[in-house]
C-alpha distance (Angstrom), angle and dihedral (degrees) to the residues before:
residue distance angle dihedral
M1 . . .
S2 3.89 . .
G3 3.74 119.6 .
S4 3.74 147.3 141.5
W5 3.77 139.1 -138.1
R6 3.86 136.8 -161.5
L7 3.79 129.4 -144.5
T8 3.76 116.7 -159.8
W9 3.94 129.3 179.5
D10 3.65 139.5 148.3
H11 3.79 92.9 -81.4
G12 3.78 103.3 43.9
S13 3.78 150.8 -42.4
A14 3.66 138.0 -104.0
D15 3.76 143.0 -168.0
V16 3.77 127.5 -146.4
Q17 3.81 126.7 -169.0
S18 3.80 127.8 -158.7
L19 3.87 91.9 -132.6
G20 3.69 106.2 88.6
A21 3.88 89.0 -16.2
M22 3.81 83.3 -98.7
L23 3.85 116.8 -179.0
G24 3.85 112.5 -143.1
P25 2.91 155.4 166.2
L26 3.71 95.0 28.7
S27 3.79 119.2 -175.3
L28 3.82 120.5 -170.8
R29 3.78 121.7 -167.6
I30 3.81 116.4 -141.3
G31 3.80 109.7 -167.2
D32 3.84 119.7 -38.3
E33 3.79 99.4 -51.1
R34 3.77 112.5 34.6
E35 3.72 122.1 80.6
L36 3.78 110.4 179.7
E37 3.98 119.1 -161.0
I38 3.78 99.2 -158.2
M39 3.84 106.9 164.8
H40 3.78 121.3 80.9
V41 3.80 120.0 -121.0
A42 3.77 114.0 -166.4
P43 3.86 111.7 -120.1
W44 3.83 93.9 -132.4
A45 3.83 93.0 57.4
G46 3.87 101.3 120.0
M47 3.75 98.6 21.8
T48 3.79 116.9 127.7
R49 3.83 90.7 -125.6
A50 3.77 90.1 57.2
D51 3.88 89.7 71.0
T52 3.85 86.3 77.2
L53 3.78 93.9 54.8
P54 3.98 122.5 96.0
G55 3.74 115.0 -87.1
I56 3.90 92.2 -101.7
M57 3.79 91.1 54.5
R58 3.76 102.1 40.8
R59 3.73 97.8 82.3
L60 3.81 99.2 9.2
R61 3.83 112.7 -176.1
G62 3.72 150.7 135.4
E63 3.74 119.6 -27.1
W64 3.87 135.3 -19.1
P65 3.75 139.7 152.6
C66 3.87 123.3 -98.8
L67 3.84 119.1 -153.5
P68 2.83 117.1 -168.3
F69 3.86 90.4 21.0
G70 3.76 121.9 -143.2
C71 3.77 147.2 40.1
T72 3.71 126.6 -54.8
E73 3.89 98.3 -136.2
A74 3.82 125.0 61.4
P75 3.80 114.0 -127.6
R76 3.82 120.8 -116.7
G77 3.71 121.3 -108.5
L78 3.89 101.2 37.2
P79 3.85 112.4 169.3
A80 3.72 124.9 -97.0
G81 3.78 111.3 -77.9
W82 3.77 95.0 33.4
G83 3.91 118.0 115.5
T84 3.77 132.6 -152.5
R85 3.87 131.3 -146.0
A86 3.72 139.4 171.1
P87 3.81 119.0 -91.5
D88 3.85 121.3 -119.0
D89 3.85 94.0 -121.4
A90 3.77 138.9 10.7
W91 3.83 101.0 -114.5
D92 3.84 116.7 110.2
H93 3.82 106.2 -134.1
G94 3.83 92.0 3.7
Y95 3.89 139.9 -67.3
A96 3.83 93.2 -74.7
A97 3.82 94.6 56.7
N98 3.93 91.2 55.8
H99 3.80 102.9 40.8
H100 3.83 138.3 58.8
W101 3.74 120.5 -93.5
R102 3.85 125.9 -146.3
C103 3.84 124.3 -120.8
V104 3.80 113.2 -117.7
S105 3.82 93.9 -177.9
A106 3.85 135.9 -21.1
T107 3.80 135.9 -167.6
D108 3.80 132.6 166.4
T109 3.87 89.5 -87.5
R110 3.75 107.4 28.5
I111 3.79 137.6 38.0
H112 3.88 130.1 -170.7
L113 3.81 117.4 -160.4
A114 3.89 130.6 176.7
I115 3.73 138.4 -174.4
D116 3.83 132.2 -166.2
Y117 3.80 118.4 -138.4
P118 3.90 125.5 -137.8
A119 3.80 116.2 -85.7
G120 3.64 96.5 -103.6
S121 3.82 97.5 56.2
P122 3.83 121.2 100.1
I123 3.84 83.3 -134.3
E124 3.73 113.9 79.4
H125 3.82 101.7 -175.0
I126 3.85 141.6 -22.8
E127 3.85 130.1 -145.5
R128 3.65 131.2 -167.6
E129 3.79 134.2 -171.4
I130 3.89 123.4 -161.1
A131 3.71 113.1 -168.0
A132 3.82 128.9 179.3
D133 3.78 116.9 -129.7
P134 3.91 104.5 -118.8
H135 3.81 89.8 -152.3
A136 3.77 104.6 41.8
P137 3.80 148.2 30.0
A138 3.83 92.4 -93.2
V139 3.80 145.8 96.6
D140 3.85 127.6 -141.8
I141 3.75 117.9 -150.6
T142 3.80 130.3 -162.9
L143 3.75 125.8 -164.0
R144 3.82 127.0 -167.7
V145 3.78 127.2 -174.5
W146 3.86 121.7 -163.7
A147 3.78 117.0 -162.9
R148 3.72 135.0 -153.7
R149 3.79 95.2 -155.9
P150 3.82 136.2 -0.4
A151 3.79 113.9 -75.4
R152 3.73 143.3 146.2
V153 3.77 112.1 -121.0
P154 3.78 130.0 -170.1
A155 3.86 103.6 -121.0
G156 3.68 137.8 -167.9
L157 3.84 145.3 160.9
H158 3.67 114.9 -138.1
P159 3.94 113.6 -150.7
T160 3.86 104.9 171.2
F161 3.84 112.1 -166.5
R162 3.86 130.8 -154.0
L163 3.73 117.2 -107.4
P164 3.83 119.1 -163.1
P165 3.92 118.9 -128.8
A166 3.82 93.6 -114.2
P167 3.85 112.5 93.9
E168 3.79 120.4 -109.1
R169 3.80 97.9 3.2
V170 3.74 95.4 126.5
R171 3.88 118.0 63.6
I172 3.80 117.0 -157.8
M173 3.82 117.3 -147.0
L174 3.78 120.1 -170.3
G175 3.78 129.3 -164.7
P176 3.80 122.3 -127.8
H177 3.80 111.8 -51.8
D178 3.87 142.5 163.2
G179 3.74 99.3 -112.2
I180 3.83 140.0 -61.5
H181 3.77 119.5 -93.5
S182 3.79 122.6 -154.9
Y183 3.80 121.1 -139.9
P184 3.92 112.5 -83.3
A185 3.77 94.2 -129.1
Q186 3.75 139.6 30.0
P187 3.87 110.9 -91.2
A188 3.78 112.9 -109.8
G189 3.75 116.8 -106.2
A190 3.85 92.5 -0.2
V191 3.78 139.9 100.8
S192 3.84 113.3 -114.0
R193 3.82 121.1 -174.4
L194 3.84 96.2 -174.2
L195 3.78 128.4 91.2
S196 3.80 107.8 -111.1
D197 3.80 124.2 -116.1
T198 3.74 97.3 13.0
R199 3.79 136.0 132.9
S200 3.84 122.6 -133.7
A201 3.76 131.0 -177.7
S202 3.75 100.0 -141.3
L203 3.79 140.2 28.6
D204 3.77 91.8 -130.7
S205 3.76 93.7 56.7
L206 3.76 110.6 40.6
A207 3.79 126.0 162.8
G208 3.84 103.3 -95.7
V209 3.83 131.1 -177.9
D210 3.76 90.5 -114.5
G211 3.87 98.7 32.3
P212 3.82 134.7 -67.0
I213 3.76 117.4 -13.7
D214 3.81 128.5 -155.7
L215 3.81 113.2 -141.8
A216 3.79 92.8 159.4
H217 3.78 87.6 91.1
L218 3.68 118.0 53.2
P219 2.97 151.8 -125.4
F220 3.78 90.7 42.2
A221 3.82 114.0 -129.9
A222 3.83 93.3 -123.4
P223 3.89 132.5 49.0
A224 3.83 111.7 -85.1
E225 3.77 141.9 151.4
E226 3.83 112.6 -162.6
L227 3.75 138.7 171.0
L228 3.82 120.1 -161.3
Q229 3.74 134.1 172.0
V230 3.78 119.9 -145.3
R231 3.79 104.5 -153.4
A232 3.97 120.9 -141.2
I233 3.79 96.3 -9.5
G234 3.81 118.8 -179.5
G235 3.73 141.8 177.0
Q236 3.80 115.1 -110.1
D237 3.80 114.3 -136.3
G238 3.68 94.1 -9.8
A239 3.81 94.8 -52.5
A240 3.83 119.8 137.5
P241 3.81 116.4 -84.9
I242 3.83 86.3 -131.5
T243 3.72 128.1 26.1
L244 3.78 125.8 -176.9
H245 3.94 114.2 -154.4
Y246 3.83 110.0 -156.3
L247 3.91 97.6 -155.1
D248 3.85 92.6 -164.7
Y249 3.69 92.5 56.3
D250 3.76 98.8 34.7
A251 3.73 86.6 -131.8
C252 3.81 138.5 120.7
V253 3.83 135.6 -143.4
G254 3.77 122.2 -160.5
L255 3.76 135.8 -168.6
W256 3.73 122.1 -149.8
W257 3.75 126.2 -172.5
D258 3.82 142.6 151.0
T259 3.78 102.2 -79.0
A260 3.77 90.8 -170.6
Q261 3.72 93.1 65.2
L262 3.79 95.3 34.1
P263 3.85 105.6 28.9
D264 3.79 101.9 176.7
L265 3.77 141.2 48.1
L266 3.70 122.9 -133.4
L267 3.90 111.9 -154.0
W268 3.68 115.2 -157.4
V269 3.94 110.2 -169.4
S270 3.69 108.8 -169.1
N271 3.76 102.5 -174.3
G272 3.89 108.3 162.5
G273 3.76 89.5 -70.6
R274 3.91 96.2 131.7
I275 3.80 120.1 71.4
H276 3.79 104.9 -173.8
F277 3.80 130.0 82.6
P278 3.05 125.7 -39.5
W279 3.84 97.0 14.5
M280 3.85 95.9 50.6
S281 3.83 95.3 -176.2
S282 3.82 90.6 -75.2
H283 3.81 106.7 81.0
L284 3.79 115.2 123.5
A285 3.73 123.3 -177.5
L286 3.83 141.7 128.4
G287 3.77 118.2 -138.1
A288 3.82 111.1 -159.9
E289 3.75 102.3 -174.2
P290 3.78 125.0 180.0
V291 3.88 105.4 -147.4
N292 3.71 146.2 176.7
S293 3.81 92.2 -161.5
L294 3.78 143.8 95.9
F295 3.88 97.0 -99.7
D296 3.79 103.3 -69.5
L297 3.82 89.2 -48.0
G298 3.91 102.9 87.4
R299 3.68 93.4 107.9
V300 3.83 99.3 44.9
A301 3.87 106.5 26.3
T302 3.81 144.5 36.3
A303 3.78 126.4 -151.9
P304 3.74 126.8 -136.3
A305 3.84 112.0 -84.1
N306 3.84 90.5 -111.1
H307 3.85 93.3 54.9
P308 3.85 111.4 114.3
L309 3.77 89.3 -128.4
A310 3.86 98.4 41.9
D311 3.91 89.5 105.1
R312 3.78 94.6 56.0
L313 3.82 92.5 104.1
G314 3.87 100.1 145.9
I315 3.77 138.7 -105.5
A316 3.78 124.6 -41.7
I317 3.90 112.0 -123.3
G318 3.78 129.7 176.4
P319 3.86 141.9 169.2
D320 3.81 96.7 -101.4
A321 3.77 97.7 76.3
P322 3.79 136.8 -7.7
W323 3.82 120.5 -96.7
E324 3.88 107.8 -121.8
T325 3.72 134.6 -173.3
R326 3.80 133.6 176.1
Y327 3.85 130.1 -154.2
R328 3.79 140.2 171.8
I329 3.82 138.2 -143.6
A330 3.87 115.2 -163.0
A331 3.75 140.2 166.6
W332 3.81 129.4 -151.7
P333 3.85 138.7 168.7
Q334 3.82 119.6 -100.0
P335 2.96 136.6 -80.4
S336 3.91 97.2 29.9
L337 3.78 116.8 87.3
P338 3.82 113.7 -150.2
T339 3.76 123.1 -156.3
Q340 3.82 133.2 -146.1
R341 3.67 110.2 -69.6
């Protein structure tokens, strides 16, 4: 059954929908005068034509979990040495991202949702709790995965952040990492400006078709649709592994998670690079997705053994105990730098 719920507290408000258990909009209050809308809401949500889209796309917004993570169709043009395979199911980013969750309990400051998986899946059911921090402009999220049988499952969280229309008004700051890898193929139906299957040391100097490209300042000035994987990212001295500086608000948003469980960060830069419905050349968003996965290809492709991401095979789940992870999204004014509480 479809539904939606709202969290309200002194430092913000948040909406959660049953479809995909997606969190968004999310408004965080910084001081007495700044209200920062940080989570993306797709502009087609609510349109009549959106009813024909897959569940994950119909009311796309904010943040949600993806298990198993990734697409269900391998891209064309993978490099030599890559293999392909058929996925175990037909749901992009997993069953839970495409179906309605049920509410276990809800208050003004906390919501607990759950969803049962089909009988053939190694996943039995998933639960997630979203809690407002009573003392800060922040939400804390817990995800638990119960398994029917032992399995290794590509896994990802999918925070998708709002980008303003003016170019380069959001600065992306990454913690220490072991290189940024571009997608191994050109995205279908989209404009990509990066060389495929390359490694770059810095987000502000990526290997582009026409020379170095700066994706540390968004939106990008030209249409582009890019997918990048930041390998082995961390947060130095308790700082967030990724921070977004919204220059027009003089405020930052950080994302913390357990990098031992989800060691990499997938960056989805959606910058007007898709022309067909529902994207219509105008979609702006930044997905900052903690993953244990080979890009979004873990269900449909394998990398050569010497590829730096070849060992990103997913999380291990089993029936003896649920797999659990916790993460946090918080905002703060510049120039202070908060650390994990």
